[in-house]
Biotite code that builds the C-alpha atoms (Angstrom):
import biotite.structure as struc

atoms = struc.array([
    struc.Atom([-71.365, -49.695, -80.649], chain_id="A", res_id=1, res_name="MET", atom_name="CA", element="C"),
    struc.Atom([-73.110, -52.920, -81.475], chain_id="A", res_id=2, res_name="ALA", atom_name="CA", element="C"),
    struc.Atom([-75.853, -53.313, -84.062], chain_id="A", res_id=3, res_name="ALA", atom_name="CA", element="C"),
    struc.Atom([-78.861, -55.308, -82.884], chain_id="A", res_id=4, res_name="LEU", atom_name="CA", element="C"),
    struc.Atom([-82.016, -56.551, -84.533], chain_id="A", res_id=5, res_name="LEU", atom_name="CA", element="C"),
    struc.Atom([-85.246, -55.772, -82.681], chain_id="A", res_id=6, res_name="VAL", atom_name="CA", element="C"),
    struc.Atom([-88.127, -57.735, -84.157], chain_id="A", res_id=7, res_name="THR", atom_name="CA", element="C"),
    struc.Atom([-91.530, -58.100, -82.545], chain_id="A", res_id=8, res_name="TYR", atom_name="CA", element="C"),
    struc.Atom([-95.159, -59.151, -82.921], chain_id="A", res_id=9, res_name="ASP", atom_name="CA", element="C"),
    struc.Atom([-97.783, -57.598, -80.677], chain_id="A", res_id=10, res_name="LEU", atom_name="CA", element="C"),
    struc.Atom([-100.570, -60.144, -80.882], chain_id="A", res_id=11, res_name="ASN", atom_name="CA", element="C"),
    struc.Atom([-103.727, -58.489, -79.509], chain_id="A", res_id=12, res_name="SER", atom_name="CA", element="C"),
    struc.Atom([-105.731, -55.438, -80.590], chain_id="A", res_id=13, res_name="PRO", atom_name="CA", element="C"),
    struc.Atom([-104.927, -52.296, -78.627], chain_id="A", res_id=14, res_name="GLY", atom_name="CA", element="C"),
    struc.Atom([-101.292, -53.188, -78.112], chain_id="A", res_id=15, res_name="GLN", atom_name="CA", element="C"),
    struc.Atom([-98.669, -50.541, -77.396], chain_id="A", res_id=16, res_name="LYS", atom_name="CA", element="C"),
    struc.Atom([-97.247, -50.269, -80.929], chain_id="A", res_id=17, res_name="HIS", atom_name="CA", element="C"),
    struc.Atom([-96.508, -46.549, -80.538], chain_id="A", res_id=18, res_name="ALA", atom_name="CA", element="C"),
    struc.Atom([-94.692, -47.083, -77.234], chain_id="A", res_id=19, res_name="LYS", atom_name="CA", element="C"),
    struc.Atom([-92.628, -49.966, -78.626], chain_id="A", res_id=20, res_name="VAL", atom_name="CA", element="C"),
    struc.Atom([-91.673, -47.901, -81.678], chain_id="A", res_id=21, res_name="LEU", atom_name="CA", element="C"),
    struc.Atom([-90.834, -44.920, -79.454], chain_id="A", res_id=22, res_name="GLU", atom_name="CA", element="C"),
    struc.Atom([-88.527, -47.180, -77.422], chain_id="A", res_id=23, res_name="LYS", atom_name="CA", element="C"),
    struc.Atom([-86.847, -48.500, -80.611], chain_id="A", res_id=24, res_name="VAL", atom_name="CA", element="C"),
    struc.Atom([-86.187, -44.955, -81.808], chain_id="A", res_id=25, res_name="LYS", atom_name="CA", element="C"),
    struc.Atom([-84.880, -43.898, -78.378], chain_id="A", res_id=26, res_name="SER", atom_name="CA", element="C"),
    struc.Atom([-81.658, -45.785, -79.047], chain_id="A", res_id=27, res_name="PHE", atom_name="CA", element="C"),
    struc.Atom([-80.622, -43.078, -81.537], chain_id="A", res_id=28, res_name="GLY", atom_name="CA", element="C"),
    struc.Atom([-79.281, -44.953, -84.535], chain_id="A", res_id=29, res_name="GLY", atom_name="CA", element="C"),
    struc.Atom([-81.895, -47.148, -86.153], chain_id="A", res_id=30, res_name="TRP", atom_name="CA", element="C"),
    struc.Atom([-83.149, -48.408, -89.513], chain_id="A", res_id=31, res_name="ALA", atom_name="CA", element="C"),
    struc.Atom([-86.541, -49.936, -90.330], chain_id="A", res_id=32, res_name="LYS", atom_name="CA", element="C"),
    struc.Atom([-85.942, -53.311, -91.987], chain_id="A", res_id=33, res_name="LEU", atom_name="CA", element="C"),
    struc.Atom([-89.587, -54.423, -92.257], chain_id="A", res_id=34, res_name="SER", atom_name="CA", element="C"),
    struc.Atom([-92.950, -53.721, -90.645], chain_id="A", res_id=35, res_name="GLU", atom_name="CA", element="C"),
    struc.Atom([-91.921, -54.768, -87.131], chain_id="A", res_id=36, res_name="SER", atom_name="CA", element="C"),
    struc.Atom([-88.174, -55.275, -87.518], chain_id="A", res_id=37, res_name="SER", atom_name="CA", element="C"),
    struc.Atom([-85.582, -52.615, -86.781], chain_id="A", res_id=38, res_name="TYR", atom_name="CA", element="C"),
    struc.Atom([-81.814, -52.494, -86.602], chain_id="A", res_id=39, res_name="ALA", atom_name="CA", element="C"),
    struc.Atom([-80.460, -50.303, -83.802], chain_id="A", res_id=40, res_name="ILE", atom_name="CA", element="C"),
    struc.Atom([-77.053, -49.249, -82.561], chain_id="A", res_id=41, res_name="THR", atom_name="CA", element="C"),
    struc.Atom([-76.327, -49.347, -78.852], chain_id="A", res_id=42, res_name="THR", atom_name="CA", element="C"),
    struc.Atom([-73.618, -50.070, -76.316], chain_id="A", res_id=43, res_name="SER", atom_name="CA", element="C"),
    struc.Atom([-76.092, -52.284, -74.414], chain_id="A", res_id=44, res_name="LEU", atom_name="CA", element="C"),
    struc.Atom([-76.241, -56.085, -74.602], chain_id="A", res_id=45, res_name="THR", atom_name="CA", element="C"),
    struc.Atom([-79.248, -57.829, -76.147], chain_id="A", res_id=46, res_name="PRO", atom_name="CA", element="C"),
    struc.Atom([-80.452, -58.739, -72.616], chain_id="A", res_id=47, res_name="SER", atom_name="CA", element="C"),
    struc.Atom([-80.205, -55.123, -71.467], chain_id="A", res_id=48, res_name="GLN", atom_name="CA", element="C"),
    struc.Atom([-82.163, -53.942, -74.512], chain_id="A", res_id=49, res_name="VAL", atom_name="CA", element="C"),
    struc.Atom([-84.807, -56.623, -73.965], chain_id="A", res_id=50, res_name="TYR", atom_name="CA", element="C"),
    struc.Atom([-85.282, -55.494, -70.370], chain_id="A", res_id=51, res_name="SER", atom_name="CA", element="C"),
    struc.Atom([-86.219, -52.025, -71.633], chain_id="A", res_id=52, res_name="GLN", atom_name="CA", element="C"),
    struc.Atom([-89.116, -53.510, -73.637], chain_id="A", res_id=53, res_name="PHE", atom_name="CA", element="C"),
    struc.Atom([-90.452, -55.956, -71.028], chain_id="A", res_id=54, res_name="GLU", atom_name="CA", element="C"),
    struc.Atom([-92.951, -53.548, -69.456], chain_id="A", res_id=55, res_name="SER", atom_name="CA", element="C"),
    struc.Atom([-94.456, -52.794, -72.883], chain_id="A", res_id=56, res_name="LEU", atom_name="CA", element="C"),
    struc.Atom([-95.265, -56.431, -73.698], chain_id="A", res_id=57, res_name="LEU", atom_name="CA", element="C"),
    struc.Atom([-98.090, -58.798, -72.856], chain_id="A", res_id=58, res_name="ASP", atom_name="CA", element="C"),
    struc.Atom([-97.640, -62.531, -72.286], chain_id="A", res_id=59, res_name="SER", atom_name="CA", element="C"),
    struc.Atom([-98.838, -63.336, -75.829], chain_id="A", res_id=60, res_name="ASN", atom_name="CA", element="C"),
    struc.Atom([-96.423, -60.924, -77.561], chain_id="A", res_id=61, res_name="ASP", atom_name="CA", element="C"),
    struc.Atom([-93.113, -61.920, -79.145], chain_id="A", res_id=62, res_name="HIS", atom_name="CA", element="C"),
    struc.Atom([-89.879, -59.967, -79.253], chain_id="A", res_id=63, res_name="ILE", atom_name="CA", element="C"),
    struc.Atom([-86.340, -60.910, -80.213], chain_id="A", res_id=64, res_name="TRP", atom_name="CA", element="C"),
    struc.Atom([-83.150, -58.918, -79.737], chain_id="A", res_id=65, res_name="ILE", atom_name="CA", element="C"),
    struc.Atom([-80.395, -60.401, -81.905], chain_id="A", res_id=66, res_name="ILE", atom_name="CA", element="C"),
    struc.Atom([-76.807, -59.305, -82.620], chain_id="A", res_id=67, res_name="SER", atom_name="CA", element="C"),
    struc.Atom([-76.203, -58.212, -86.219], chain_id="A", res_id=68, res_name="LEU", atom_name="CA", element="C"),
    struc.Atom([-72.906, -58.598, -88.069], chain_id="A", res_id=69, res_name="LYS", atom_name="CA", element="C"),
    struc.Atom([-71.607, -58.533, -91.639], chain_id="A", res_id=70, res_name="LYS", atom_name="CA", element="C"),
    struc.Atom([-71.958, -60.174, -94.028], chain_id="A", res_id=71, res_name="PRO", atom_name="CA", element="C"),
    struc.Atom([-75.635, -59.727, -94.681], chain_id="A", res_id=72, res_name="TYR", atom_name="CA", element="C"),
    struc.Atom([-77.816, -60.159, -97.719], chain_id="A", res_id=73, res_name="SER", atom_name="CA", element="C"),
    struc.Atom([-81.135, -58.639, -98.646], chain_id="A", res_id=74, res_name="GLY", atom_name="CA", element="C"),
    struc.Atom([-83.020, -56.138, -100.712], chain_id="A", res_id=75, res_name="PHE", atom_name="CA", element="C"),
    struc.Atom([-84.564, -52.874, -99.593], chain_id="A", res_id=76, res_name="GLY", atom_name="CA", element="C"),
    struc.Atom([-84.299, -49.097, -99.665], chain_id="A", res_id=77, res_name="PRO", atom_name="CA", element="C"),
    struc.Atom([-80.885, -47.550, -100.349], chain_id="A", res_id=78, res_name="ARG", atom_name="CA", element="C"),
    struc.Atom([-80.981, -45.723, -96.993], chain_id="A", res_id=79, res_name="LYS", atom_name="CA", element="C"),
    struc.Atom([-81.291, -49.073, -95.169], chain_id="A", res_id=80, res_name="VAL", atom_name="CA", element="C"),
    struc.Atom([-78.427, -50.588, -97.178], chain_id="A", res_id=81, res_name="ILE", atom_name="CA", element="C"),
    struc.Atom([-76.288, -47.535, -96.374], chain_id="A", res_id=82, res_name="ASP", atom_name="CA", element="C"),
    struc.Atom([-77.216, -47.792, -92.668], chain_id="A", res_id=83, res_name="TRP", atom_name="CA", element="C"),
    struc.Atom([-76.292, -51.479, -92.563], chain_id="A", res_id=84, res_name="LEU", atom_name="CA", element="C"),
    struc.Atom([-73.029, -50.894, -94.437], chain_id="A", res_id=85, res_name="ASP", atom_name="CA", element="C"),
    struc.Atom([-72.098, -48.158, -91.979], chain_id="A", res_id=86, res_name="THR", atom_name="CA", element="C"),
    struc.Atom([-73.186, -49.795, -88.726], chain_id="A", res_id=87, res_name="ASN", atom_name="CA", element="C"),
    struc.Atom([-72.582, -53.528, -89.100], chain_id="A", res_id=88, res_name="LEU", atom_name="CA", element="C"),
    struc.Atom([-69.128, -54.948, -88.440], chain_id="A", res_id=89, res_name="THR", atom_name="CA", element="C"),
    struc.Atom([-67.481, -58.309, -89.131], chain_id="A", res_id=90, res_name="TYR", atom_name="CA", element="C"),
])
């Protein structure tokens, strides 16, 4: 399974934040890195993951699906560090 970063900005009031978050969590393994940034595990490619979000976005929204690998550096909750250590590969 690959680890991917899903990071997004929904830029208008009334956006589908709950639906986007529901889609993020539907991938099973995930960790919240920041307010609108999540790491997920999936066997899908970044393009395949992106296609699952397309219908939830407006033309002024931003979303990026990026492959994640070790090494990484950062500071955050222990559970996120543990998730990254377990799910990211070299």
